[in-house]
N, C-alpha and C positions, 0 to 999 in steps of 0.2 A: 605557466601559472593559469587556475582560473577564477573563477568570479566569484567571493565566500557564498551565495547563494547558490550557486552548481554545488559544491562541497558543503555545505549542510542540507540539499536534498539528498545527494548521496549517502550522508552519516543517517538522515530520517531513515531512509529507503534500506539499507545495507548493516549500516551501525560502522564504527569506529575498528580497531582494532581488537579491543575491548568486546565490543559488541551493541555499542551504544551509540543514542545522538544525545544531546545535551540533554533531554529532558525523561532521558529513560530508556526501556528497550528501544532497538531500530523496528519496523513492522517486519521483517525477515524473521530475527527474534522472537518477536509476540507470533506468528506465523505454525516456527517449529514446532513439532509434535503435535499439533492437530490434527485427527483422524476423521475422514469422512463423516462418522455418525456426530463428532461434538461440531462440526463444522455446519451440518444441517439442523442443530440444534436450537431451539428458541427457549433459553433457562431465563429470559424476564419477558413474559408476555406482550402480544405484540411490537418488539421489539424484530431487525433483520438480524437476520442469521450468521454467521462468520463467514458462508458461501459465500451470501447476499452480499456483503460490504467487498470482499474479494471482485467479487465480478464485478460490481460498481466502480473499486479504484481501478482496475486494468481496464474498466471503459475511458474511467476518464483521463488516466495516465497516457493510453492511447491517442487523446483527442489532444493534450499536449504535447506530443511528441510531434503531430503534426501539426500544430499552430505555432512551435517552435519555426516553423519551414515555408509557412505563411498563413496567411487567412483557410480559417476551416471552421464546418458548423459543429455544433454542437452533438454529439452522439445520440443517434435514431432511439438506441438501445441501451441505453445509462448502466445497466445491470442487474437493477429492482426486477426484476422478469424473472419466470421460475425458469432454475436453471434446465440443460438440454436432458430426453429424458432416459439417458443410457444407466442408469443408476447413480446412487450418491456416491460410492467410490472415484469412477469416470467424471462425473459431472466436480470433483473435489481436485482432481489431479486435474484434470484439463483449467479450470477455474485457476490454480497455481501453476502451472506452465505458461496460458495468456496473462498473469500480473507480469511474471519472472521476463516477458517476452515484454509487455507494457513499458517495462520498466530502464529493462536496458536499451529499447532503441529513446522513450526520455531521456536515458541518463548519457547517451552518445549524442543524440543530440544536443545537450545542453553541453557537454565536455567542447564539442565543435565552435560555441559561441566563444569560446575563449575568457580573455579577464573584459569585454564592454561589452556585455548586449545592452540591447537600444532598450530603452524603456517597456516597450511591448514585451520583448522578452523577457524581460524582469519579473514584471507581471504576470504573465504566462509561469516562470519558477516559482513566483511568490503562490498561484492557486496552486499548485501540485503539490507545493511545500506543509500546503494550510491544511489542503484535502487529504494529505496523509497523514498528519498528524494528528487529525481531528479525528478521523477512521480507527486509527492502531488506538485512538482511545480507548472510540470502543469497542475493537476486539479484546482491547483488557480488561474493563468490566465484563464483556461476555463469556472470557476465561474467566474470571474472578465469580461472577455468578454461578457457571455451571461446576465447580469447586470448590464449596464455599471455605473459608481458611489460609485459601492458597493464595499464594502472587502470581502474575503473571512470572513469565522466565524472566531476568535480564540477562545481560553479555554471557559469551562464553568466560569461567572462572572470577564470575562477580556473584555476590548473592545476594539474593531481594532486599 
């Protein structure tokens, strides 16, 4: 058995069997089908792009995974800088792969905590949960701004 915070973090990142978290589409479903052009677009002036948000989420998920093992410094590069100069397709693919690695590490370390994480560990899990929810909402808004009149994807088999 695992702690409810760990189960909720997994649902927010991956979704349940239907692809949903309690608030709507899980992060994985919000990111599904986004191509490099859409990821790098700025449909809302002065807002971060989806690519930048994904890089930022990955940086902090890596931090949270490390922090579950012991004290660690905040990431020096928190993802808001420019992506690597290998072109938009390579930058988007790398960002998605890094986010997947970060979430795999975070969820594996979280699951290893079992059903009684310490208060410090629960605090890190709450941070990861709230941070993912916050930026998932931004991604949903950016998707809607990119395609007015559309809704962000819901999970498999569900309509928006």
